[in-house]
C-alpha positions as CSV (number, residue, x, y, z in Angstrom):
1,X,-31.4,62.7,59.2
2,X,-32.9,62.2,55.4
3,X,-34.6,59.0,56.8
4,X,-36.2,60.8,59.5
5,X,-37.9,63.6,58.0
6,X,-39.2,61.1,55.2
7,X,-40.9,58.7,58.1
8,X,-42.5,61.8,60.0
9,X,-44.0,63.4,56.5
10,X,-47.3,64.7,57.4
11,X,-50.7,63.2,56.4
12,X,-51.8,66.0,54.6
13,X,-48.6,65.4,52.2
14,X,-49.7,61.5,51.8
15,X,-53.2,62.7,50.8
16,X,-53.1,63.4,47.2
17,X,-50.5,60.3,46.4
18,X,-53.2,57.9,48.3
19,X,-56.1,59.2,46.1
20,X,-54.0,58.9,43.0
21,X,-53.5,55.2,43.7
22,X,-57.4,54.7,44.1
23,X,-58.2,56.1,41.0
24,X,-55.6,53.7,39.3
25,X,-57.1,51.0,40.9
26,X,-60.5,52.0,39.8
27,X,-59.8,52.5,36.5
28,X,-58.0,49.2,36.1
29,X,-61.1,47.5,37.6
30,X,-63.5,49.1,35.1
31,X,-61.0,48.4,32.3
32,X,-60.3,44.8,33.1
33,X,-63.3,43.1,34.5
34,X,-65.2,42.7,31.7
35,X,-62.7,40.8,29.9
36,X,-63.5,38.1,32.4
37,X,-67.2,38.0,33.0
38,X,-68.7,38.7,29.9
39,X,-69.8,35.1,28.0
40,X,-72.0,36.3,25.0
41,X,-71.3,40.1,23.0
42,X,-72.1,42.1,20.5
43,X,-69.5,41.4,18.0
44,X,-68.1,45.2,18.1
45,X,-67.6,44.4,21.9
46,X,-66.0,41.0,20.9
47,X,-63.5,42.3,18.6
48,X,-62.0,44.4,20.9
49,X,-61.7,41.8,23.5
50,X,-61.0,38.5,21.3
51,X,-61.0,35.7,24.3
52,X,-64.2,37.2,26.0
53,X,-66.6,34.3,24.1
54,X,-65.9,30.5,24.6
55,X,-68.2,28.3,24.8
56,X,-65.9,25.2,23.2
57,X,-69.2,23.8,21.3
58,X,-67.3,21.9,18.7
59,X,-63.3,20.5,19.4
60,X,-60.8,19.0,16.7
61,X,-61.1,15.4,15.8
62,X,-57.3,15.0,15.3
63,X,-57.7,11.5,13.9
64,X,-59.2,12.8,10.8
65,X,-58.6,11.7,8.0
66,X,-56.4,8.5,8.9
67,X,-54.4,9.6,5.8
68,X,-53.5,13.1,5.4
69,X,-51.1,12.1,3.1
70,X,-53.8,12.0,0.0
71,X,-54.0,15.8,0.1
72,X,-51.3,16.8,-2.6
73,X,-52.4,20.3,-3.3
74,X,-54.6,23.3,-2.2
75,X,-57.4,22.1,-0.5
76,X,-60.5,24.9,-1.7
77,X,-63.5,23.2,-0.5
78,X,-65.2,20.4,1.1
79,X,-68.8,19.1,1.3
80,X,-70.9,16.3,3.2
81,X,-73.2,13.7,1.4
82,X,-76.4,14.2,3.2
83,X,-77.3,10.5,2.8
84,X,-74.2,8.5,2.1
85,X,-71.5,8.2,4.5
86,X,-68.7,10.3,1.9
87,X,-67.0,13.3,2.5
88,X,-65.6,14.9,-0.9
89,X,-62.7,17.6,-0.4
90,X,-62.0,19.9,-3.7
91,X,-57.9,20.8,-4.2
92,X,-56.0,22.4,-6.9
93,X,-53.0,21.5,-8.2
94,X,-51.2,20.4,-11.8
95,X,-51.6,16.6,-12.6
96,X,-53.3,16.1,-9.0
97,X,-56.9,14.4,-8.4
98,X,-59.3,17.6,-8.0
99,X,-61.5,16.0,-6.2
100,X,-61.1,13.4,-3.1
101,X,-63.6,10.8,-1.0
102,X,-63.3,10.1,2.8
103,X,-65.6,8.6,5.3
104,X,-66.8,10.7,8.4
105,X,-64.1,8.1,10.2
106,X,-61.8,9.1,8.0
107,X,-60.8,6.3,5.9
108,X,-60.0,7.0,2.3
109,X,-62.7,6.2,-0.1
110,X,-61.1,7.3,-4.0
111,X,-60.0,9.8,-6.0
112,X,-61.7,11.4,-9.1
113,X,-59.8,10.4,-12.1
114,X,-62.2,13.6,-14.0
115,X,-60.2,15.9,-16.7
116,X,-64.1,18.3,-16.9
117,X,-62.5,20.4,-13.7
118,X,-60.0,23.0,-13.9
119,X,-59.5,25.2,-10.6
120,X,-62.4,23.7,-8.6
121,X,-63.7,26.8,-5.9
122,X,-67.2,25.2,-4.4
123,X,-68.4,22.1,-4.0
124,X,-72.0,20.5,-2.4
125,X,-73.6,17.6,-2.4
126,X,-77.0,17.3,-2.4
127,X,-79.5,14.5,-2.6
128,X,-81.7,14.6,-5.6
129,X,-84.1,11.2,-5.6
130,X,-82.7,8.5,-6.4
131,X,-79.2,9.6,-5.3
132,X,-76.7,12.1,-4.2
133,X,-75.0,14.0,-6.6
134,X,-72.0,16.5,-6.4
135,X,-71.9,20.2,-7.6
136,X,-68.8,21.9,-8.2
137,X,-68.3,25.3,-9.3
138,X,-65.0,25.9,-11.8
139,X,-63.2,29.5,-12.2
140,X,-60.5,27.9,-14.5
141,X,-59.9,29.7,-17.9
142,X,-60.3,26.6,-19.9
143,X,-62.1,24.8,-22.3
144,X,-64.4,23.9,-18.8
145,X,-64.1,26.9,-17.0
146,X,-66.7,29.5,-15.7
147,X,-69.3,26.6,-15.0
148,X,-71.3,25.2,-12.2
149,X,-71.3,21.2,-13.0
150,X,-73.2,18.4,-11.7
151,X,-71.5,14.9,-11.1
152,X,-72.2,11.1,-9.8
153,X,-70.7,10.0,-6.4
154,X,-68.0,8.6,-8.5
155,X,-67.5,11.6,-10.6
156,X,-69.1,11.4,-14.1
157,X,-70.0,14.8,-15.3
158,X,-74.3,14.9,-15.3
159,X,-74.7,18.5,-16.3
160,X,-73.1,22.2,-17.2
161,X,-74.9,25.2,-16.2
162,X,-73.5,28.0,-18.0
163,X,-71.2,28.2,-21.0
164,X,-68.1,26.5,-20.7
165,X,-65.2,28.4,-21.3
166,X,-66.7,31.7,-21.9
167,X,-66.9,34.3,-18.9
168,X,-70.3,36.6,-19.1
169,X,-72.9,38.2,-17.7
170,X,-75.2,36.9,-20.1
171,X,-78.6,35.0,-19.3
172,X,-79.8,33.3,-22.4
173,X,-77.4,31.4,-22.5
174,X,-76.6,31.8,-19.5
175,X,-72.7,32.7,-18.4
176,X,-71.0,32.8,-15.2
177,X,-67.6,35.1,-14.6
178,X,-65.9,32.9,-11.5
179,X,-69.0,31.4,-9.6
180,X,-67.8,31.2,-6.1
181,X,-70.4,28.6,-4.7
182,X,-73.6,26.7,-5.5
183,X,-75.8,25.6,-2.7
184,X,-78.9,23.4,-3.8
185,X,-81.9,23.3,-1.3
186,X,-84.0,20.7,0.1
187,X,-86.8,21.5,-2.5
188,X,-84.1,20.8,-5.2
189,X,-83.4,24.2,-6.0
190,X,-80.1,25.7,-6.9
191,X,-78.5,28.9,-5.5
192,X,-75.7,30.3,-7.0
193,X,-73.3,33.2,-5.8
194,X,-71.4,34.2,-9.2
195,X,-68.3,36.8,-9.1
196,X,-65.1,35.4,-7.4
197,X,-63.5,38.3,-8.3
198,X,-64.8,38.2,-12.2
199,X,-67.2,40.9,-13.9
200,X,-70.0,39.6,-11.6
201,X,-71.4,40.2,-8.5
202,X,-74.8,38.4,-8.2
203,X,-77.3,36.1,-6.4
204,X,-79.1,33.0,-8.7
205,X,-82.1,31.4,-8.3
206,X,-82.9,28.7,-10.6
207,X,-85.9,26.6,-10.6
208,X,-86.3,23.7,-13.0
209,X,-83.4,25.1,-14.5
210,X,-85.1,28.5,-15.6
211,X,-83.8,31.9,-13.7
212,X,-86.5,32.2,-10.5
213,X,-84.9,35.5,-9.3
214,X,-81.5,37.3,-9.7
215,X,-80.4,40.0,-7.5
216,X,-76.8,42.3,-7.4
217,X,-74.8,44.2,-8.8
218,X,-71.6,45.7,-7.7
219,X,-71.7,48.1,-4.7
220,X,-72.1,48.5,-1.2
221,X,-75.8,49.1,-0.7
222,X,-78.5,46.5,-0.3
223,X,-78.8,43.7,-2.6
224,X,-75.5,44.7,-3.7
225,X,-72.1,42.4,-3.8
226,X,-68.7,42.7,-3.8
227,X,-67.4,39.1,-4.5
228,X,-70.3,37.3,-3.1
229,X,-68.0,33.9,-2.2
230,X,-70.7,32.0,0.1
231,X,-74.2,30.9,0.5
232,X,-76.7,29.0,2.6
233,X,-80.2,28.7,4.1
234,X,-81.7,28.4,7.5
235,X,-84.6,26.6,8.5
236,X,-87.2,29.2,8.0
237,X,-86.7,29.9,4.4
238,X,-84.0,32.8,4.6
239,X,-80.5,33.0,1.9
240,X,-77.5,33.8,3.7
241,X,-75.0,35.4,1.5
242,X,-71.0,36.1,2.7
243,X,-70.3,39.2,0.6
244,X,-66.8,39.1,1.1
245,X,-65.7,42.3,-0.6
246,X,-68.2,44.0,1.6
247,X,-67.5,42.5,5.3
248,X,-71.1,41.2,5.8
249,X,-73.9,38.7,5.9
250,X,-76.8,39.4,3.2
251,X,-80.1,37.8,3.7
252,X,-83.2,37.3,1.3
253,X,-86.1,35.7,1.1
254,X,-85.9,32.5,-0.2
255,X,-89.3,32.6,-2.3
256,X,-89.3,35.8,-3.5
257,X,-85.9,37.2,-3.1
258,X,-86.9,40.1,-1.1
259,X,-84.1,41.7,0.8
260,X,-84.2,41.3,4.9
261,X,-81.1,42.8,5.8
262,X,-77.1,42.9,6.9
263,X,-75.3,41.9,9.3
264,X,-71.8,43.5,9.2
265,X,-70.6,44.3,12.9
266,X,-69.0,40.6,13.5
267,X,-66.5,41.2,10.6
268,X,-65.1,44.4,10.9
269,X,-61.3,42.7,11.6
270,X,-61.8,40.3,8.6
271,X,-64.5,39.3,5.9
272,X,-67.2,36.2,6.0
273,X,-65.5,33.6,3.5
274,X,-67.8,30.9,4.1
275,X,-71.5,30.8,5.8
276,X,-73.2,27.0,6.4
277,X,-76.1,26.1,9.1
278,X,-75.6,23.6,12.0
279,X,-77.0,20.4,12.0
280,X,-79.3,21.7,14.9
281,X,-79.7,24.7,12.9
282,X,-79.1,27.2,16.0
283,X,-76.2,28.5,14.6
284,X,-74.3,29.9,11.4
285,X,-70.4,29.0,11.0
286,X,-68.7,31.5,9.2
287,X,-65.0,30.8,8.1
288,X,-62.6,34.5,8.3
289,X,-59.9,33.8,6.4
290,X,-57.2,36.4,7.2
291,X,-58.0,36.0,10.8
292,X,-57.7,32.0,10.6
293,X,-60.9,32.0,12.6
294,X,-64.1,30.3,12.3
295,X,-67.1,31.8,14.2
296,X,-70.8,31.1,15.1
297,X,-73.4,33.6,15.2
298,X,-76.8,32.5,16.5
299,X,-79.5,32.1,14.0
300,X,-82.1,34.7,14.6
301,X,-85.6,33.6,14.5
302,X,-88.4,34.4,12.5
303,X,-88.8,38.4,11.7
304,X,-86.2,41.0,12.2
305,X,-82.7,39.7,12.2
306,X,-81.5,42.0,14.9
307,X,-78.0,42.5,15.4
308,X,-75.2,40.1,14.9
309,X,-73.8,38.3,18.0
310,X,-71.3,36.1,18.2
311,X,-71.4,33.1,20.2
312,X,-68.3,31.0,20.5
313,X,-65.0,30.9,18.3
314,X,-62.2,28.5,16.8
315,X,-59.4,29.9,16.4
316,X,-56.8,28.4,14.5
317,X,-53.0,28.1,13.8
318,X,-51.4,31.0,11.9
319,X,-51.8,30.9,8.3
320,X,-53.5,27.8,8.3
321,X,-56.6,30.0,6.1
322,X,-59.9,28.5,6.3
323,X,-61.8,28.9,2.9
324,X,-64.9,27.3,3.0
325,X,-66.6,24.8,5.5
326,X,-69.3,22.6,5.7
327,X,-71.4,20.1,8.3
328,X,-72.6,16.9,8.6
329,X,-76.6,17.0,8.7
330,X,-75.8,13.2,10.4
331,X,-73.1,13.9,12.8
332,X,-73.2,17.5,13.3
333,X,-69.3,17.6,12.7
334,X,-67.9,20.9,10.7
335,X,-65.1,20.1,8.2
336,X,-63.5,23.2,7.0
337,X,-60.8,23.3,4.0
338,X,-57.7,25.3,4.5
339,X,-55.7,26.5,1.8
340,X,-53.0,27.8,3.7
341,X,-52.3,24.4,5.5
342,X,-53.3,22.4,2.4
343,X,-55.5,20.5,4.2
344,X,-59.1,19.6,5.5
345,X,-59.9,19.4,9.5
346,X,-63.0,17.9,11.2
347,X,-64.2,19.7,14.2
348,X,-67.1,17.4,16.3
349,X,-70.1,18.2,18.8
350,X,-68.3,18.5,22.3
351,X,-71.8,17.0,23.6
352,X,-70.7,13.8,21.2
353,X,-68.5,11.4,21.6
């Protein structure tokens, strides 16, 4: 009897149930369809839907290096020589070589035996005629710390910027306190972000060993920093700084130091730790340490920098902790220094063999 009554329920009684099912179905479509069909999204949208943007611009080169056992400490930095076939890896630890040298094909070349590096943080390889040289920022607290140092390819000390062993904010003589990274432009102009958690939060440009301009103090406003951590230059004369503590990139005119804007919407869930330019000049490569991610941001054209967009991502394994990156001008490969994994990894463009 119960079954018969259920089977012959009137049509009027079923209408509310049908309408409810239709509403739920439409809401489901409205929520889930964007995750399947959106290819490039503004950063805020991307953060809600982290699987939206996948173009696979780069892939892991699992064969590099040939002998990973040479990594014996925490890998903090990596630099690619713009001329010679050399990849420099900076690592920290007791009684270990602070700098390792590999080829881009992964062969081990040599290690530096210098005792003038205490705690390397940033590393940059530059071509200053007639030879390439290597710049290292040292955040150690010993007699060589709080400095930016230039070396030959084989590790011979050439010069020291800053006051060794003495942290400070002075300009004459020049002092640093835990300088995070150094960048040398094609014009041989030197840019230094000074303040990996120390006294200073500033960006300094040096030309012919003299301060051309300086920007920064602790804060969250334009031209202010909270732990400026990495720096690069694009192809139209703009300096980009990874302002780690404020979770943003700030932009300055390379010639004048004028503030040009900032991007923060890409970094809601984690700060930018490192910033570099791809070899074709199309994208910024940004490392985000806490979420174990590399993101690719399209470089804006001349003029207003516009909004920050995320074009592609590389999601690394948990606890890898990518710290600083560098890009080969010759091959386009990206090298990632990973503190958590205690290694450096190489990613190559998918359109190249």
